[in-house]
C-alpha positions as CSV (number, residue, x, y, z in Angstrom):
1,M,10.5,-28.3,45.4
2,P,12.2,-25.6,43.4
3,R,10.2,-24.0,40.7
4,S,10.7,-25.6,37.0
5,V,11.2,-22.6,34.5
6,N,12.1,-23.6,30.8
7,H,15.0,-21.5,30.0
8,V,15.7,-22.9,26.7
9,A,12.3,-22.1,25.3
10,S,12.1,-18.7,27.0
11,R,15.8,-17.6,25.9
12,A,14.8,-18.7,22.3
13,K,11.7,-16.7,22.1
14,R,13.9,-13.8,23.3
15,K,16.4,-14.5,20.6
16,R,13.9,-14.8,18.0
17,I,12.5,-11.5,18.6
18,L,15.5,-9.8,19.3
19,K,16.9,-11.3,15.8
20,L,13.7,-9.4,14.2
21,T,14.6,-6.0,15.7
22,R,17.9,-5.8,14.1
23,G,18.2,-2.7,12.6
24,Y,16.2,-0.6,14.9
25,Y,17.6,2.6,16.4
26,G,18.9,2.8,20.1
27,A,17.5,0.5,22.7
28,R,14.9,-0.7,20.4
29,K,17.3,-3.5,18.9
30,N,19.0,-5.1,22.3
31,V,16.7,-4.3,25.3
32,W,14.2,-7.0,25.7
33,T,11.1,-5.2,26.7
34,V,11.8,-2.3,24.5
35,A,12.5,-4.4,21.6
36,K,9.2,-6.6,22.3
37,N,7.2,-3.4,22.4
38,A,8.5,-1.9,19.2
39,W,8.3,-5.4,17.4
40,E,4.6,-5.5,18.4
41,K,4.2,-1.9,17.2
42,G,5.4,-2.5,14.2
43,L,3.3,-5.6,13.5
44,S,0.1,-3.4,14.1
45,Y,1.6,-0.8,11.5
46,A,2.2,-3.2,9.0
47,Y,-1.5,-4.5,9.3
48,R,-2.9,-0.9,9.3
49,D,-0.5,0.1,6.3
50,R,-1.4,-3.1,4.1
51,R,-4.9,-1.4,4.0
52,N,-3.9,2.0,3.3
53,K,-1.4,0.8,0.9
54,K,-4.7,0.2,-1.2
55,R,-6.0,3.5,-0.4
56,N,-2.9,5.3,-1.2
57,F,-2.5,3.6,-4.7
58,R,-6.2,4.4,-5.8
59,A,-5.8,8.0,-5.0
60,L,-2.6,8.0,-7.0
61,W,-4.4,6.3,-10.1
62,I,-7.1,8.9,-9.5
63,Q,-4.8,11.9,-10.0
64,R,-3.0,10.5,-13.3
65,I,-6.2,9.8,-14.6
66,N,-7.3,13.1,-13.8
67,A,-4.2,14.8,-15.3
68,A,-4.5,12.9,-18.6
69,A,-8.3,13.6,-18.9
70,R,-7.6,17.4,-18.3
71,L,-5.3,17.2,-21.3
72,E,-8.3,15.7,-23.5
73,N,-10.6,18.6,-22.2
74,M,-12.3,16.5,-19.9
75,N,-12.3,15.9,-16.0
76,Y,-11.7,12.7,-14.0
77,S,-15.7,12.5,-12.9
78,T,-17.2,13.1,-16.4
79,L,-14.7,10.8,-18.1
80,M,-15.5,7.9,-15.5
81,G,-19.0,8.8,-15.8
82,A,-18.8,8.5,-19.8
83,L,-16.9,5.4,-19.5
84,H,-19.7,3.7,-17.4
85,K,-22.3,4.8,-19.5
86,A,-20.6,3.8,-22.8
87,G,-20.2,0.3,-20.9
88,I,-16.5,0.1,-21.1
89,E,-15.1,-1.9,-18.2
90,I,-11.8,-0.7,-17.5
91,N,-10.3,-0.5,-14.0
92,R,-8.6,2.6,-12.5
93,K,-5.2,0.8,-12.3
94,V,-5.3,0.0,-16.2
95,L,-6.4,3.4,-17.1
96,A,-3.7,5.0,-15.3
97,D,-1.2,2.8,-16.6
98,L,-2.4,3.9,-20.2
99,A,-2.4,7.6,-19.3
100,V,1.1,7.3,-18.4
101,N,2.8,5.0,-20.4
102,H,0.4,4.7,-23.5
103,P,-0.9,8.3,-24.0
104,E,-2.0,7.5,-27.5
105,A,-4.3,4.5,-26.2
106,F,-5.6,6.5,-23.5
107,K,-6.5,9.4,-25.8
108,A,-8.3,6.5,-28.0
109,I,-10.5,5.5,-25.2
110,V,-11.5,9.3,-24.6
111,E,-12.3,9.7,-28.5
112,K,-14.5,6.7,-28.4
113,I,-16.6,8.0,-25.2
114,K,-16.8,11.4,-26.8
């Protein structure tokens, strides 16, 4: 008895992955094994970088807060310590946004904790 192979399903799976690799460079877009490996590697990079993105943004917010705090003759660590001691619950994202877009509001917060 001949071997039964579901060509419809296997071809559909290949087409789906090759469609996902459109836009890749060279053989990564049209050679099945290379495209499949590139696509799988891309998934692992995406998973990793969804976590790294959070770290990068936190680092950016800290840099912005530090730069704004230094304009007020303070550094980041003393500012955050004073905020905590004063009981002001404001996260770094909002604080960085105030520092960049509303410097007068940031200055008011600094004056309150001094």
